[in-house]
N, C-alpha and C positions, 0 to 999 in steps of 0.2 A: 504494499500500501505506500502510496507517494503522498507525503505530507510537504506543505511548504507552498511558498509561490511558485508559480510556472505560468509561462505565457499561455495565452489564449490561440487556439487554432494552430496552424501549421506554420504561419510566417508571423513576422514581429521580432522584435529584439527579446533577449533575454532579461529578465528581471535583474534589477541592481541588488547585490547584497546588502541587507538591513544590518546596522551596527545596533547591537543589544547589549545591555548590561550582564552583569552575572546571572546565570540561571537562578530560577527561583527555588528557596527551599522547599516549598512544596511541589507536590507534582499532581496531586489531586484532591477535591473537595467531594465529599459524601453526603448527603442530605438524609435526615433521618425522619421519617421513613424512607427509604429509596423505592422510587417505583421501578418496576423491571421496562426493560428497553436498553437500546445502545447509549453509552454514554456521549456527552457532548465533548468535542476535541477543541481546545483553545491553542491556536498557535503561539509561540512565545512572543514573536514580533508583536500580535495584537495585544497580549498581556502588557508588553513594554509600552506600547503606545497608551493604553488605558492609565498605567502607572503614572507617566509623564504629564499627560493632560490633566486626569482626574484628580490624581493624588499628589502630585507635585505644583500643580497649577501652571504649567507651561501653555503658551499658545501652541495651535497646530503647527505653524511656522517654526517655532522654537523646536517643538518636539522632533519635527522633520529635519532640523538642522543637526540635532544632538543624534539621530539615528541614520542620518545620511541619505534619505530620501525627501521626495518632495511633500508638500503639504497636501497633496490629492491622495497620495498613497497613505499617509497618516490618517485622512479621513475615512478612506477605505478600510484601513485595520481597525479604527476605532469603531466605526459602523459594524462591522462583523464581528467585533469581539463584544461589543456590548450586548448584540442579538443573542450571542451564544451564552452569555452570563445570564441575560433575561429568560432564555429558555431553560438554562438549567435550572434556574431558581424556581420558577414558575410551573415548571413539569416535573419537579423532584428528581431529576437525573443527576448522576454523577459527572462532574465537570473535572476532566483531564486535561493537564498542561503539556503541550508537548514540548521537550525540551530543545534548544537550538542545535542544529548539527554543526561538527566541526567543519571549518573550511577545507 
């Protein structure tokens, strides 16, 4: 199973690598009680974008500069990450954090 960012379709440029901080100490969060079903997978880049913008109070532009990506990429990471967190919380699913791959 392939995780992470990838280009859409057959053509187009490869995605730029995202600079992320140190990996999270936590690898998953499990609700009580947990409902059956597949867990929700949160990419580490999505977690890092959420941390920088929502916890550290950075603007999307500042977070993009810190991660080495555009503001639009930060917006996409935030949107996807927040949706996954909301899904895990409201549906009572396990939230698994995918750790960054070594370059």
